[in-house]
N, C-alpha and C positions, 0 to 999 in steps of 0.2 A: 370691545369684544376681541378675543383672539381668533386666530384661524382655526377652522375645524380640523380635527385629527382623523386620520385614516389608518386602517390596518393593512399591512402588506398582504396582498391576495395570495402570495406564495408562502405565507406563514403557516407552519404546522402546529397543531395544538393537541396536547395529550392530557388526559386525566390520570394523574399518578396515584390517586386515592389518598387516604389519610389527610385530606385537606390540602394537598399540594397538586399543582398543575405544572406543565412544562410547555414551552414554546420553542420552536426551532426554525431558523431561517436557513435553508439549504444553499443560499447564495452568498454567504459570508463565512469567514473563518470562525471556528469555535462558536457556532451560532445557536447553541442551546442555553436556555435560561429557565430556572425554576421560578414559579410564582406561588404566592400564598393565595388563600381564598379571597381576601380583600383585593389583592392585585389582579386576580382573575376577574373580579367584579368590575374593576376599572376598565380592563381590556374589553370586556363585553359591551361597555357603554361607548366605546370608540366606534362611531358609525359613519364618519365622514360629514356629520352635521353638527356635532357638539364640539365646543372648544373646551379647554381645561376647566374653566370656571363652571360651565354647564355640567361637565362630567362630575366634578366635585359635588355639586348640588344634587345630582341624581343618585349618587352613592352615599350621600351624607358623610363625606370625609373632608378633612382640611385640604385646601389647595396644595399645601406642601406635600401631602401624602400622594396626591395624584401626580404632581410634578416628579416626585421621586420614582414612581412606577414608570412614567413615560420616559424618563431619562434612562432607566434600566432597559426598557424595550428599544430605545433609540440606539443602544450599544450594538444591537444586531440588526439595525434597520428594519425593525418590526412595525414601527408606526412613523408617520410623518405629518407635518402640517402643510406640506407642499403637494406637488403633483407627481414627483418622481421618487421611486425607491431605488437607492443606489445598490449596485451589486459589487462584489469584491473586485477591486482592480488588480490585474495581474500583469506583472512586468518580468521580462527575462532577467534572471539573476545571474550576474557574472561572477558570483562569489563562491559557487559550488559546482562540482563536476562529479558525475557518476558514470563509470565505465564498466561494461561487461568485458572481461579479458579472457578470451577463449584459449585456454592452455593447450588443449589437445582434443582431437576428434576420437581418440581411443576411449572405449567404454566397456566395462566388464558386464554391463547389464543390457538386456534387450527389452526395453519398456514398450508396451503396446502403442503408446501415443506419442512417442518421441518426435519432436517437430524440427530438430536440427538437420538440415538437408545433408550435411557432410559427415554425419555421425558414423563412427567406427571405421573411418579411413585411418591409415597409419601416418597421420600428420600431427606434428607437435610444434609449438611455438619455439623459435630459436633464440639464442642469446642475443644476436644482433637486433632482433625485433624487440626484445625486452629493453635493450639499451636505447633503441629508437623511441620507444614509448616513454622511458624515463626522461629522455631529453625533452620530449614534447610536454610532459607534465611540469618540468622545471621551467620551461619557457612560458607556460601558461601562468604559473605563479608570478613570474616576473612581469608579464604584460598586464594581467588583469587583477593582480593582488588576490588571488583565490584564497578563500578562508577554509574550505573543506574539500577534500578529494575522497571519493569512495570508490574502491576497486573491488569488483566481484569476480574472483577467479572461478572459471567454469569450464565446461567441456560438453561432451565427454566427462570423464571423471578426473578432476584436477589432482587428486591425491595419488593417482596412478603415475603421475610425473612429478611427484613432490621434489625429487632431487634436482629437477630442471629449474624450478622457480624459487626454491626456498632461500637461496643466498641473495637473489635479486630483491625479493621482498624485504629481507633482513636489512640489506644495505639501504633500500629506499626508506624503510622505517627509521633507521638511524639518521638519515639525512634530514628527515622532517621532524625529528625529535625537538630540535631547537628552532623550528620554523614557525612563523605565525599561522601557517596553513596546517590544519589538522588532516592527517592521512588515516583513513580507515580501510582495512583490507579484510574482505570476507571470502569464504569459499562456499560455492554451491555444490553440494556433494551428495552422493547416494549413501554415504557412510558405511560402505562395505569394506573400506580399507582404513585401518587404524592400527598404529603401533606406538610404542613408548616414545620414539623420536618425534612422531607427529604430535602426540599429546603434549610433550614438553614444549615443542615449537609453538603450538597453538596458544598455550598459556603464556609463554614468554613474550610473544609478539602480539598478543591480544587479537588473534584472528577470529573474526565472526564466522559462525557456521550456520548455513541455511541447509537443512536436511530434508531430502525428499522422502516422505513417508505417506503412503496412500491408505493407511488403515492399520488395524491391529491384526496380527496373525495372518490368516488366509486372505483377508481382504487386501492387504498389501501385495501378497504374492499373486493376486489375480492380474496385476498389471506390471509388476516390477520383478522380473526373474533374471537369473544369470543367462549368459549366452548359451550355456549348455542345457538350459531349461530348468535348472534347479531353483528352488525358492530362495529369496534373499532376506526375508524378515528376521529370521533367527540371528543372523550376523548383524544386521542393522540394529536390532533391539539390544543385543549385547554391547555393541559399541556406544549406543546412547546411554546405557547404564554406566558405562565407564566414564563418560563425560559427566553424568550427574554425580557420581561418587567423588569426582575431583572438583566439583563446583564450576565446571565450564559451561557457560551459557550457550544456547543455540535457539534457532527458530525452526519450526516444522512447516514445510510446504506440502499441502495436500492437493493433488489434482483430482477433481471429481469427474468421474466418467461413469458410463453405464455399468462398468465392472465392479465398482466399489461403493455405489450410492447406499447400498444396504448396510455398510459398515461405518458411515460417517458419524452417526449418533454415538456409537460405541467409542469411536476415536475422540469425539468431543468430550465425552465423560472422562476419558483417560487424560486428555490434555488439561482439563480443568482440575482434576485430582492432583496432578503433578505440577500445576502452575506453569505449563509450557506454552510459550507464544506459538500461535499457529495461524496459518492462512489457508483459506479455501479458494481455489480458482477452478474455473471450468475448463474442461478438455477442449483442445483446439483441433480442427481438421478431421473430426469424425462425428458420426451420429451421436446425439446426446439427448437424453430424456429430461428436458428442462422442467417439465411439470413435476416430475418425481423429485428433481433436485430442489425445487421450490418447497415441496412438502417436507423433505428431509431437513432442509434449512430451518423450517418452522419448528420442527422438533428439537433441533440443535439449539436454537435460540431460546426455546422454552427452558432447556437445561441451563443455559447461560443465565437467564433471568433469575432462576432459583439460586444460582451460585453467587450472583451479585449481592444478594441479601446476606451472604456470608463473607463479603469483602472482596469478591472476585474483581480484578481490575480489567474489565472488558475492553476498554479503549486501548490499553497497552498490550493486551495479550491476544487480540483477535483482529483479523482483517479479512476482507472478502474481495477477491479479484483485484482490480486496480481502482476500486472506489475510493474517492477522497472525502473525508469527513472533517477532521480537525482543521485541515488546510485545503480548502477547495481549490480547484484549478480547471481551466478550460481544456487541459490536456490530461489524458489518462496516465501518462508516465512522462519521464523526463527526456525521452528520446527526441532528437531533433531540436532540443532546447539546451539542456544541460547534460545530456547523456547520449551515449552511442555504444556500439559494440566493436571490439577489436578482434579480428580474426588472427589465426596463427601466423599468417604471412604479413601481418601489420596493416592489412586493409581495414578501413574504418567504415562501418555500416550503420544505417539507421537502427537496425535491429538484428539480433543474432539469428532470427528465423530466416534471414536472407543470405546467410553464408553460402557461397557456391551457387546461389540462385539468382542474385542481382549483382549489378556492378557496384563496387565500393564507391563511397563519396570522396574518398581520398585515402591517404595512408600515413603511417607514422614517419615515413621518410620524405613526405612532400613538404613544400615550402610553407604552406598555410599552417597557422596555428590551429589547435584542436577545435576551438569554438567556431572558427571560420568554416572548418570542414564539417563539423557536426551540424551546423545550421543550414547546410545545403539540404539536409533531410527535411527540414521544415518546409521548404519549397515543394518537396515531393509528396509529403503526406499531411502535415498539420495544416497546410493552407487550403486543403480540399474543402469544398462547400459541404457543410453538414446538412442533414435532412431538416426540412422546415419545422417538423415536430420537435427536433432536438434544440433548435434555436429558441423555441418558446417554452421548453420544458422547465419546470421549477428545479429539476434535478440535474440540469445541464452542467453545473460545475462540480457535481459529485461523480457522475459517470463519464462525462466528457465524450459521450457517444461511444464509449468503449475503446478497446484496442484499435488503433488506426490500421493495423495490418489485417485484422480479422473482422472488419465491418461488412455489412451486407452490401448489395449492389447499390442501394440508395443511401449508403453512408450512415446506417443506423447500427447499433450494437445488436448482435443476435440475442443478447441477453436483456433486451429492452423491457419486455414484459416482466421478466424475473426481477430486474432492478426496481421497477415501479412497485412491486410487491414487497421487496426486502428493505429498501432504503428507509421507509417510515419506521419499520421495526427496529432498525439499527439506531435511528435517532431516538426512539423510545428507550432503548437499552442504555444509550449514553445518558439520557435524562435520569433513568433509574439508578445508574451508577453514581451520578452526581447527588441524587437525593439520599442515597445510602451514606455518602460521605458527610452530608449535612447532618443527618440524624446521628451518625457516630460522633461527630464533633460536638453536637448539642448534648449528647449523653455524657461525654467526657468533661464538659464544662462545669 
């Protein structure tokens, strides 16, 4: 007799209808698998008492069919014949780096929820700081053999100082062109500033664009207005259309607040219709009706579920807060591990929310290499003891207790209840997406 098989108690199961089922293990990478009705029958017979032979007899199937199903489930640690279910091992990766590069504190908008402490000061990054950062990047490639560097130019509004950084990025891009290290540069922008020179530059140097858009028409203007009080949506939407007409890709970042919750469903429909990647995140530092956000998200995901049936690529085109799905992690973001924020004076911070508010971990002119400096942030934030509930939660590698800067006093995410409601829905949609692809492939065969 073989050893009895057990089902992972953290395994999530979904009835996908049409004779298909899905299972998801939220503690491993890419943990979603589709099951047929016979495979589901096998799973239901795994009770911690039967071995493979007994299961095969109980479902009247060949042992080879049961073994095949068990092997499929083993790929995501869904079953075991032992006593321990493994979770995804996580190690610090020295092969990639992500940096927020704060170009300027100047901004032409007055957003209601802006959380950058130094915003709208007349301070800009200087040439010597950019040179110091370049030297640190090249040093890191030499020391660690970095394979990918991602720079996110931000502010303030980085395009307001386009002339300040464009040559620096161009030279850096050219330097990495023949390097084994891939360099990606993106801009986090309010998209109110755009001209032919910027468009040509973005295309030539393949600059990624993350655009802040909090809704359609008046919903956007409830939170994102010019300093003089005038609305900004008309300008932003015109510039987005220019990008679309030129085939320039971009991502939309939506901050959900009490001011725009009523417009998120309309925005979702727009993003689906135009196949635009978008991310919803919760507002920080102000009152927020999370129950209403939960209800709105439910309506948005119902719209997405319908779109999946028409081929909508949900996993590629939508994300929520800092939740990790395809690649789970004990950390909500890369800060303190493989990421940090560079202020205009070259100071290196755990997060851009700390500019002018906390002491930097180091700087681009210090003797330590970037990774040595960045990981000082790990000691300050990521090493904190999480809440006991978080340590035992099946979703602990999906939400990672939320943003470490905005946790509650007992080190839980303020979105904990929301995440417990939404995470299963997102896994279900991922399974739905996979099922649609299987059906489409079968129809084409």
